[in-house]
C-alpha positions in Angstrom: -11.0 -62.8 -108.4 -12.2 -59.4 -109.4 -10.7 -57.5 -112.4 -9.3 -54.1 -111.7 -11.5 -51.1 -112.5 -9.9 -48.3 -114.5 -11.0 -44.7 -114.7 -10.6 -42.5 -117.8 -9.5 -39.3 -115.9 -7.2 -38.6 -112.9 -8.6 -37.6 -109.5 -7.2 -34.2 -108.7 -7.0 -33.4 -105.0 -5.3 -31.0 -102.7 -3.0 -33.3 -100.9 -1.3 -32.9 -97.5 2.1 -34.2 -96.5 2.4 -37.8 -95.1 2.4 -41.3 -96.1 -0.4 -42.2 -98.5 -1.6 -45.5 -100.0 -3.2 -44.9 -103.5 -5.6 -47.5 -104.9 -4.7 -49.3 -108.0 -7.5 -51.8 -108.2 -10.3 -49.2 -108.6 -12.6 -50.9 -106.1 -11.8 -48.6 -103.1 -15.0 -46.6 -101.8 -12.4 -43.9 -100.8 -10.7 -43.2 -104.1 -7.9 -42.2 -104.8 -6.9 -43.9 -101.5 -6.8 -47.6 -100.7 -9.4 -48.9 -98.4 -8.3 -52.6 -98.6 -10.8 -53.6 -101.3 -7.9 -55.2 -103.3 -7.6 -57.8 -100.6 -11.4 -58.3 -100.1 -11.9 -58.5 -103.9 -8.8 -60.7 -104.4 -7.6 -58.6 -107.2 -3.9 -59.7 -106.7 -2.9 -56.0 -106.7 -1.5 -53.7 -103.8 -1.6 -50.0 -103.4 1.1 -47.7 -104.3 2.5 -46.3 -101.1 4.3 -42.9 -101.3 5.6 -40.3 -98.9 4.1 -37.0 -100.0 6.6 -34.2 -98.9 4.8 -31.2 -100.0 1.2 -30.1 -99.8 -0.4 -29.2 -103.0 -2.7 -30.1 -105.9 -1.9 -33.7 -107.2 -3.4 -35.5 -110.1 -3.7 -39.2 -109.1 -3.8 -41.6 -112.1 -6.9 -43.7 -112.5 -6.2 -45.4 -115.9 -3.3 -47.2 -114.1 -1.1 -46.9 -117.1 1.0 -43.9 -116.0 4.7 -44.2 -116.4 5.0 -41.9 -113.2 2.5 -43.7 -111.0 0.7 -42.8 -108.7 0.8 -39.4 -110.5 -1.0 -38.9 -113.8 1.4 -38.2 -116.8 -1.4 -37.9 -119.5 -1.4 -41.4 -120.8 -5.2 -41.7 -120.4 -5.5 -39.2 -123.2 -3.2 -40.9 -125.6 -4.6 -43.5 -128.1 
């Protein structure tokens, strides 16, 4: 079983509307999106699936400690 990988900064992207699956294991080759690595690596985790309703800039949490996941809330910068 692989341990999750955690980043230190969010991934900021111009997102489009639609259903999105965001990676929470950190092993995806297509971050911030899930590519199924959580299953292959047997992390015991699953992606966060959301319906993005408006296009625009989004900050996707990579420290995986946000209180508003999958969106970054600045938790990565707090000690």
